[in-house]
Structure formats: C-alpha cells, structure tokens
PDB file of N, CA, C and O in Angstrom:
ATOM      1  N   MET A   1      41.041  15.697 -82.094  1.00  0.00           N
ATOM      2  CA  MET A   1      41.538  14.623 -81.250  1.00  0.00           C
ATOM      3  C   MET A   1      40.670  13.369 -81.396  1.00  0.00           C
ATOM      4  O   MET A   1      41.200  12.264 -81.503  1.00  0.00           O
ATOM      5  N   LEU A   2      39.347  13.530 -81.400  1.00  0.00           N
ATOM      6  CA  LEU A   2      38.465  12.373 -81.564  1.00  0.00           C
ATOM      7  C   LEU A   2      38.730  11.689 -82.893  1.00  0.00           C
ATOM      8  O   LEU A   2      38.775  10.461 -82.965  1.00  0.00           O
ATOM      9  N   LEU A   3      38.905  12.473 -83.940  1.00  0.00           N
ATOM     10  CA  LEU A   3      39.158  11.885 -85.260  1.00  0.00           C
ATOM     11  C   LEU A   3      40.445  11.057 -85.254  1.00  0.00           C
ATOM     12  O   LEU A   3      40.492   9.991 -85.868  1.00  0.00           O
ATOM     13  N   ARG A   4      41.470  11.525 -84.579  1.00  0.00           N
ATOM     14  CA  ARG A   4      42.721  10.743 -84.492  1.00  0.00           C
ATOM     15  C   ARG A   4      42.484   9.410 -83.792  1.00  0.00           C
ATOM     16  O   ARG A   4      42.995   8.379 -84.228  1.00  0.00           O
ATOM     17  N   LYS A   5      41.713   9.429 -82.712  1.00  0.00           N
ATOM     18  CA  LYS A   5      41.392   8.186 -81.999  1.00  0.00           C
ATOM     19  C   LYS A   5      40.612   7.235 -82.900  1.00  0.00           C
ATOM     20  O   LYS A   5      40.859   6.029 -82.906  1.00  0.00           O
ATOM     21  N   ILE A   6      39.676   7.781 -83.654  1.00  0.00           N
ATOM     22  CA  ILE A   6      38.879   6.952 -84.559  1.00  0.00           C
ATOM     23  C   ILE A   6      39.751   6.368 -85.654  1.00  0.00           C
ATOM     24  O   ILE A   6      39.639   5.182 -85.967  1.00  0.00           O
ATOM     25  N   GLU A   7      40.617   7.180 -86.241  1.00  0.00           N
ATOM     26  CA  GLU A   7      41.492   6.694 -87.309  1.00  0.00           C
ATOM     27  C   GLU A   7      42.388   5.556 -86.802  1.00  0.00           C
ATOM     28  O   GLU A   7      42.603   4.572 -87.510  1.00  0.00           O
ATOM     29  N   LYS A   8      42.906   5.692 -85.585  1.00  0.00           N
ATOM     30  CA  LYS A   8      43.726   4.631 -84.999  1.00  0.00           C
ATOM     31  C   LYS A   8      42.880   3.383 -84.770  1.00  0.00           C
ATOM     32  O   LYS A   8      43.323   2.272 -85.058  1.00  0.00           O
ATOM     33  N   PHE A   9      41.684   3.559 -84.260  1.00  0.00           N
ATOM     34  CA  PHE A   9      40.773   2.438 -84.038  1.00  0.00           C
ATOM     35  C   PHE A   9      40.494   1.711 -85.349  1.00  0.00           C
ATOM     36  O   PHE A   9      40.498   0.480 -85.390  1.00  0.00           O
ATOM     37  N   LEU A  10      40.253   2.461 -86.412  1.00  0.00           N
ATOM     38  CA  LEU A  10      39.983   1.860 -87.719  1.00  0.00           C
ATOM     39  C   LEU A  10      41.166   1.025 -88.196  1.00  0.00           C
ATOM     40  O   LEU A  10      40.988  -0.085 -88.696  1.00  0.00           O
ATOM     41  N   ARG A  11      42.368   1.560 -88.039  1.00  0.00           N
ATOM     42  CA  ARG A  11      43.570   0.808 -88.425  1.00  0.00           C
ATOM     43  C   ARG A  11      43.745  -0.434 -87.565  1.00  0.00           C
ATOM     44  O   ARG A  11      43.983  -1.528 -88.077  1.00  0.00           O
ATOM     45  N   ASP A  12      43.626  -0.257 -86.258  1.00  0.00           N
ATOM     46  CA  ASP A  12      43.850  -1.369 -85.327  1.00  0.00           C
ATOM     47  C   ASP A  12      42.865  -2.510 -85.541  1.00  0.00           C
ATOM     48  O   ASP A  12      43.219  -3.677 -85.372  1.00  0.00           O
ATOM     49  N   HIS A  13      41.642  -2.181 -85.909  1.00  0.00           N
ATOM     50  CA  HIS A  13      40.596  -3.197 -86.064  1.00  0.00           C
ATOM     51  C   HIS A  13      40.283  -3.518 -87.526  1.00  0.00           C
ATOM     52  O   HIS A  13      39.371  -4.287 -87.828  1.00  0.00           O
ATOM     53  N   GLU A  14      41.061  -2.909 -88.427  1.00  0.00           N
ATOM     54  CA  GLU A  14      40.861  -3.115 -89.861  1.00  0.00           C
ATOM     55  C   GLU A  14      39.384  -2.992 -90.236  1.00  0.00           C
ATOM     56  O   GLU A  14      38.818  -3.847 -90.918  1.00  0.00           O
ATOM     57  N   MET A  15      38.785  -1.906 -89.769  1.00  0.00           N
ATOM     58  CA  MET A  15      37.367  -1.675 -89.971  1.00  0.00           C
ATOM     59  C   MET A  15      37.153  -0.542 -90.973  1.00  0.00           C
ATOM     60  O   MET A  15      37.802   0.499 -90.867  1.00  0.00           O
ATOM     61  N   PRO A  16      36.264  -0.725 -91.932  1.00  0.00           N
ATOM     62  CA  PRO A  16      35.934   0.371 -92.847  1.00  0.00           C
ATOM     63  C   PRO A  16      35.252   1.517 -92.095  1.00  0.00           C
ATOM     64  O   PRO A  16      34.515   1.290 -91.135  1.00  0.00           O
ATOM     65  N   TRP A  17      35.504   2.732 -92.535  1.00  0.00           N
ATOM     66  CA  TRP A  17      34.951   3.890 -91.840  1.00  0.00           C
ATOM     67  C   TRP A  17      33.431   3.918 -91.885  1.00  0.00           C
ATOM     68  O   TRP A  17      32.799   4.418 -90.955  1.00  0.00           O
ATOM     69  N   THR A  18      32.837   3.393 -92.942  1.00  0.00           N
ATOM     70  CA  THR A  18      31.375   3.379 -93.020  1.00  0.00           C
ATOM     71  C   THR A  18      30.772   2.412 -91.997  1.00  0.00           C
ATOM     72  O   THR A  18      29.729   2.701 -91.410  1.00  0.00           O
ATOM     73  N   LYS A  19      31.416   1.281 -91.787  1.00  0.00           N
ATOM     74  CA  LYS A  19      30.939   0.323 -90.785  1.00  0.00           C
ATOM     75  C   LYS A  19      31.046   0.938 -89.398  1.00  0.00           C
ATOM     76  O   LYS A  19      30.124   0.828 -88.590  1.00  0.00           O
ATOM     77  N   PHE A  20      32.177   1.589 -89.123  1.00  0.00           N
ATOM     78  CA  PHE A  20      32.340   2.255 -87.835  1.00  0.00           C
ATOM     79  C   PHE A  20      31.214   3.255 -87.610  1.00  0.00           C
ATOM     80  O   PHE A  20      30.609   3.289 -86.539  1.00  0.00           O
ATOM     81  N   GLY A  21      30.942   4.053 -88.604  1.00  0.00           N
ATOM     82  CA  GLY A  21      29.876   5.050 -88.474  1.00  0.00           C
ATOM     83  C   GLY A  21      28.526   4.425 -88.185  1.00  0.00           C
ATOM     84  O   GLY A  21      27.772   4.917 -87.347  1.00  0.00           O
ATOM     85  N   ARG A  22      28.221   3.328 -88.887  1.00  0.00           N
ATOM     86  CA  ARG A  22      26.944   2.649 -88.651  1.00  0.00           C
ATOM     87  C   ARG A  22      26.861   2.092 -87.234  1.00  0.00           C
ATOM     88  O   ARG A  22      25.844   2.248 -86.558  1.00  0.00           O
ATOM     89  N   LEU A  23      27.934   1.443 -86.788  1.00  0.00           N
ATOM     90  CA  LEU A  23      27.910   0.809 -85.473  1.00  0.00           C
ATOM     91  C   LEU A  23      27.981   1.821 -84.324  1.00  0.00           C
ATOM     92  O   LEU A  23      27.244   1.702 -83.346  1.00  0.00           O
ATOM     93  N   ALA A  24      28.849   2.793 -84.441  1.00  0.00           N
ATOM     94  CA  ALA A  24      29.109   3.709 -83.332  1.00  0.00           C
ATOM     95  C   ALA A  24      28.157   4.900 -83.282  1.00  0.00           C
ATOM     96  O   ALA A  24      27.790   5.359 -82.200  1.00  0.00           O
ATOM     97  N   ALA A  25      27.760   5.396 -84.439  1.00  0.00           N
ATOM     98  CA  ALA A  25      26.966   6.633 -84.469  1.00  0.00           C
ATOM     99  C   ALA A  25      25.637   6.486 -85.198  1.00  0.00           C
ATOM    100  O   ALA A  25      24.866   7.441 -85.286  1.00  0.00           O
ATOM    101  N   HIS A  26      25.369   5.297 -85.717  1.00  0.00           N
ATOM    102  CA  HIS A  26      24.163   5.057 -86.512  1.00  0.00           C
ATOM    103  C   HIS A  26      24.110   6.002 -87.711  1.00  0.00           C
ATOM    104  O   HIS A  26      23.039   6.433 -88.137  1.00  0.00           O
ATOM    105  N   ASP A  27      25.298   6.315 -88.245  1.00  0.00           N
ATOM    106  CA  ASP A  27      25.440   7.236 -89.376  1.00  0.00           C
ATOM    107  C   ASP A  27      26.662   6.807 -90.185  1.00  0.00           C
ATOM    108  O   ASP A  27      27.793   7.071 -89.777  1.00  0.00           O
ATOM    109  N   PRO A  28      26.450   6.147 -91.333  1.00  0.00           N
ATOM    110  CA  PRO A  28      27.602   5.666 -92.107  1.00  0.00           C
ATOM    111  C   PRO A  28      28.525   6.770 -92.606  1.00  0.00           C
ATOM    112  O   PRO A  28      29.669   6.485 -92.960  1.00  0.00           O
ATOM    113  N   ARG A  29      28.077   8.000 -92.646  1.00  0.00           N
ATOM    114  CA  ARG A  29      28.906   9.117 -93.107  1.00  0.00           C
ATOM    115  C   ARG A  29      29.592   9.857 -91.962  1.00  0.00           C
ATOM    116  O   ARG A  29      30.242  10.877 -92.193  1.00  0.00           O
ATOM    117  N   PHE A  30      29.460   9.364 -90.743  1.00  0.00           N
ATOM    118  CA  PHE A  30      29.992  10.055 -89.570  1.00  0.00           C
ATOM    119  C   PHE A  30      31.474  10.377 -89.699  1.00  0.00           C
ATOM    120  O   PHE A  30      31.880  11.517 -89.474  1.00  0.00           O
ATOM    121  N   VAL A  31      32.283   9.393 -90.056  1.00  0.00           N
ATOM    122  CA  VAL A  31      33.735   9.603 -90.144  1.00  0.00           C
ATOM    123  C   VAL A  31      34.063  10.562 -91.290  1.00  0.00           C
ATOM    124  O   VAL A  31      34.918  11.435 -91.142  1.00  0.00           O
ATOM    125  N   ALA A  32      33.398  10.408 -92.410  1.00  0.00           N
ATOM    126  CA  ALA A  32      33.631  11.324 -93.537  1.00  0.00           C
ATOM    127  C   ALA A  32      33.291  12.752 -93.134  1.00  0.00           C
ATOM    128  O   ALA A  32      34.009  13.690 -93.479  1.00  0.00           O
ATOM    129  N   ASP A  33      32.200  12.912 -92.406  1.00  0.00           N
ATOM    130  CA  ASP A  33      31.820  14.251 -91.950  1.00  0.00           C
ATOM    131  C   ASP A  33      32.863  14.824 -90.993  1.00  0.00           C
ATOM    132  O   ASP A  33      33.186  16.009 -91.065  1.00  0.00           O
ATOM    133  N   LEU A  34      33.394  13.983 -90.092  1.00  0.00           N
ATOM    134  CA  LEU A  34      34.460  14.457 -89.193  1.00  0.00           C
ATOM    135  C   LEU A  34      35.682  14.877 -90.002  1.00  0.00           C
ATOM    136  O   LEU A  34      36.301  15.904 -89.723  1.00  0.00           O
ATOM    137  N   ARG A  35      36.020  14.075 -91.000  1.00  0.00           N
ATOM    138  CA  ARG A  35      37.175  14.397 -91.845  1.00  0.00           C
ATOM    139  C   ARG A  35      36.977  15.715 -92.580  1.00  0.00           C
ATOM    140  O   ARG A  35      37.945  16.391 -92.931  1.00  0.00           O
ATOM    141  N   ASN A  36      35.726  16.073 -92.809  1.00  0.00           N
ATOM    142  CA  ASN A  36      35.403  17.322 -93.504  1.00  0.00           C
ATOM    143  C   ASN A  36      35.112  18.477 -92.556  1.00  0.00           C
ATOM    144  O   ASN A  36      34.628  19.526 -92.981  1.00  0.00           O
ATOM    145  N   GLY A  37      35.409  18.287 -91.263  1.00  0.00           N
ATOM    146  CA  GLY A  37      35.306  19.395 -90.319  1.00  0.00           C
ATOM    147  C   GLY A  37      34.125  19.371 -89.369  1.00  0.00           C
ATOM    148  O   GLY A  37      33.968  20.296 -88.572  1.00  0.00           O
ATOM    149  N   ARG A  38      33.300  18.358 -89.426  1.00  0.00           N
ATOM    150  CA  ARG A  38      32.157  18.277 -88.504  1.00  0.00           C
ATOM    151  C   ARG A  38      32.662  18.205 -87.069  1.00  0.00           C
ATOM    152  O   ARG A  38      33.637  17.510 -86.784  1.00  0.00           O
ATOM    153  N   THR A  39      32.007  18.916 -86.175  1.00  0.00           N
ATOM    154  CA  THR A  39      32.323  18.864 -84.759  1.00  0.00           C
ATOM    155  C   THR A  39      31.146  18.201 -84.041  1.00  0.00           C
ATOM    156  O   THR A  39      30.047  18.754 -84.001  1.00  0.00           O
ATOM    157  N   PRO A  40      31.380  17.023 -83.479  1.00  0.00           N
ATOM    158  CA  PRO A  40      30.272  16.333 -82.810  1.00  0.00           C
ATOM    159  C   PRO A  40      29.939  16.963 -81.462  1.00  0.00           C
ATOM    160  O   PRO A  40      30.788  17.598 -80.836  1.00  0.00           O
ATOM    161  N   ARG A  41      28.697  16.780 -81.023  1.00  0.00           N
ATOM    162  CA  ARG A  41      28.297  17.236 -79.694  1.00  0.00           C
ATOM    163  C   ARG A  41      29.019  16.405 -78.642  1.00  0.00           C
ATOM    164  O   ARG A  41      29.511  15.317 -78.941  1.00  0.00           O
ATOM    165  N   GLN A  42      29.083  16.905 -77.425  1.00  0.00           N
ATOM    166  CA  GLN A  42      29.759  16.199 -76.333  1.00  0.00           C
ATOM    167  C   GLN A  42      29.122  14.829 -76.089  1.00  0.00           C
ATOM    168  O   GLN A  42      29.829  13.847 -75.861  1.00  0.00           O
ATOM    169  N   GLN A  43      27.808  14.765 -76.137  1.00  0.00           N
ATOM    170  CA  GLN A  43      27.120  13.495 -75.911  1.00  0.00           C
ATOM    171  C   GLN A  43      27.508  12.473 -76.980  1.00  0.00           C
ATOM    172  O   GLN A  43      27.731  11.302 -76.671  1.00  0.00           O
ATOM    173  N   THR A  44      27.589  12.911 -78.220  1.00  0.00           N
ATOM    174  CA  THR A  44      27.997  12.025 -79.307  1.00  0.00           C
ATOM    175  C   THR A  44      29.437  11.582 -79.115  1.00  0.00           C
ATOM    176  O   THR A  44      29.765  10.410 -79.297  1.00  0.00           O
ATOM    177  N   LYS A  45      30.285  12.514 -78.752  1.00  0.00           N
ATOM    178  CA  LYS A  45      31.698  12.188 -78.513  1.00  0.00           C
ATOM    179  C   LYS A  45      31.835  11.128 -77.427  1.00  0.00           C
ATOM    180  O   LYS A  45      32.597  10.174 -77.583  1.00  0.00           O
ATOM    181  N   ARG A  46      31.101  11.291 -76.327  1.00  0.00           N
ATOM    182  CA  ARG A  46      31.154  10.310 -75.238  1.00  0.00           C
ATOM    183  C   ARG A  46      30.659   8.943 -75.704  1.00  0.00           C
ATOM    184  O   ARG A  46      31.232   7.916 -75.342  1.00  0.00           O
ATOM    185  N   ARG A  47      29.594   8.933 -76.506  1.00  0.00           N
ATOM    186  CA  ARG A  47      29.052   7.664 -77.007  1.00  0.00           C
ATOM    187  C   ARG A  47      30.061   6.963 -77.919  1.00  0.00           C
ATOM    188  O   ARG A  47      30.223   5.745 -77.845  1.00  0.00           O
ATOM    189  N   ILE A  48      30.736   7.726 -78.775  1.00  0.00           N
ATOM    190  CA  ILE A  48      31.738   7.158 -79.692  1.00  0.00           C
ATOM    191  C   ILE A  48      32.918   6.602 -78.900  1.00  0.00           C
ATOM    192  O   ILE A  48      33.391   5.501 -79.181  1.00  0.00           O
ATOM    193  N   GLU A  49      33.390   7.354 -77.918  1.00  0.00           N
ATOM    194  CA  GLU A  49      34.512   6.897 -77.102  1.00  0.00           C
ATOM    195  C   GLU A  49      34.139   5.646 -76.311  1.00  0.00           C
ATOM    196  O   GLU A  49      34.961   4.741 -76.164  1.00  0.00           O
ATOM    197  N   ALA A  50      32.912   5.587 -75.803  1.00  0.00           N
ATOM    198  CA  ALA A  50      32.456   4.398 -75.071  1.00  0.00           C
ATOM    199  C   ALA A  50      32.376   3.198 -76.010  1.00  0.00           C
ATOM    200  O   ALA A  50      32.718   2.081 -75.621  1.00  0.00           O
ATOM    201  N   PHE A  51      31.927   3.423 -77.240  1.00  0.00           N
ATOM    202  CA  PHE A  51      31.867   2.343 -78.223  1.00  0.00           C
ATOM    203  C   PHE A  51      33.267   1.776 -78.464  1.00  0.00           C
ATOM    204  O   PHE A  51      33.462   0.561 -78.452  1.00  0.00           O
ATOM    205  N   MET A  52      34.237   2.663 -78.681  1.00  0.00           N
ATOM    206  CA  MET A  52      35.595   2.206 -78.959  1.00  0.00           C
ATOM    207  C   MET A  52      36.198   1.483 -77.754  1.00  0.00           C
ATOM    208  O   MET A  52      36.892   0.479 -77.915  1.00  0.00           O
ATOM    209  N   ALA A  53      35.935   1.985 -76.563  1.00  0.00           N
ATOM    210  CA  ALA A  53      36.487   1.371 -75.358  1.00  0.00           C
ATOM    211  C   ALA A  53      35.904  -0.016 -75.123  1.00  0.00           C
ATOM    212  O   ALA A  53      36.604  -0.913 -74.653  1.00  0.00           O
ATOM    213  N   GLY A  54      34.637  -0.197 -75.445  1.00  0.00           N
ATOM    214  CA  GLY A  54      33.994  -1.480 -75.207  1.00  0.00           C
ATOM    215  C   GLY A  54      33.989  -2.416 -76.374  1.00  0.00           C
ATOM    216  O   GLY A  54      33.502  -3.539 -76.246  1.00  0.00           O
ATOM    217  N   TYR A  55      34.510  -2.010 -77.515  1.00  0.00           N
ATOM    218  CA  TYR A  55      34.426  -2.831 -78.722  1.00  0.00           C
ATOM    219  C   TYR A  55      35.107  -4.177 -78.570  1.00  0.00           C
ATOM    220  O   TYR A  55      34.523  -5.194 -78.943  1.00  0.00           O
ATOM    221  N   GLY A  56      36.299  -4.222 -78.046  1.00  0.00           N
ATOM    222  CA  GLY A  56      37.025  -5.485 -77.895  1.00  0.00           C
ATOM    223  C   GLY A  56      36.333  -6.449 -76.959  1.00  0.00           C
ATOM    224  O   GLY A  56      36.409  -7.664 -77.144  1.00  0.00           O
ATOM    225  N   GLU A  57      35.662  -5.920 -75.962  1.00  0.00           N
ATOM    226  CA  GLU A  57      34.959  -6.757 -74.997  1.00  0.00           C
ATOM    227  C   GLU A  57      33.755  -7.440 -75.632  1.00  0.00           C
ATOM    228  O   GLU A  57      33.511  -8.623 -75.395  1.00  0.00           O
ATOM    229  N   THR A  58      33.004  -6.694 -76.439  1.00  0.00           N
ATOM    230  CA  THR A  58      31.783  -7.255 -77.015  1.00  0.00           C
ATOM    231  C   THR A  58      32.032  -8.045 -78.298  1.00  0.00           C
ATOM    232  O   THR A  58      31.253  -8.940 -78.626  1.00  0.00           O
ATOM    233  N   SER A  59      33.097  -7.734 -79.024  1.00  0.00           N
ATOM    234  CA  SER A  59      33.321  -8.401 -80.305  1.00  0.00           C
ATOM    235  C   SER A  59      33.725  -9.865 -80.135  1.00  0.00           C
ATOM    236  O   SER A  59      33.540 -10.659 -81.057  1.00  0.00           O
ATOM    237  N   HIS A  60      34.270 -10.236 -78.981  1.00  0.00           N
ATOM    238  CA  HIS A  60      34.700 -11.605 -78.753  1.00  0.00           C
ATOM    239  C   HIS A  60      33.685 -12.403 -77.949  1.00  0.00           C
ATOM    240  O   HIS A  60      33.903 -13.582 -77.670  1.00  0.00           O
ATOM    241  N   ALA A  61      32.576 -11.771 -77.575  1.00  0.00           N
ATOM    242  CA  ALA A  61      31.581 -12.439 -76.735  1.00  0.00           C
ATOM    243  C   ALA A  61      30.792 -13.482 -77.516  1.00  0.00           C
ATOM    244  O   ALA A  61      30.282 -14.435 -76.925  1.00  0.00           O
ATOM    245  N   ASN A  62      30.682 -13.320 -78.832  1.00  0.00           N
ATOM    246  CA  ASN A  62      29.875 -14.246 -79.628  1.00  0.00           C
ATOM    247  C   ASN A  62      30.632 -15.472 -80.015  1.00  0.00           C
ATOM    248  O   ASN A  62      30.087 -16.347 -80.688  1.00  0.00           O
TER     249      ASN A  62
END
C-alpha cells in the first residue's frame, strides 16, 4: 500500500524515485528497495507518509 502511494506521488509531482528517496528517507535506493520487496518499519512508514502529506506545503514556501 505504501508503495502505491509513493508511485502516485511520484507521478503527481513528476519526481524521480531517487530524489524522493533522498528527500523522504535519506536513501536514494529506498523506492527501488520497496519495489524489490523491502518492508519498511512503522516509524519509517510514518515519516514517509508525513513527508508526502507536507510536500506541497513546503515546496511552495520558497
């Protein structure tokens, strides 16, 4: 389910998966690892979801 949300976020924001990984998880391979079956911890999942929820708010602040 998290991977589906991330994939939609990537499409909606036209963001490369490596950039998302760097910004959201401090790991450029994060999305690739999820695509290959990685299961993130609950804390990581919450941090990723919070990043996606707040992205639009912070991206227009500058």
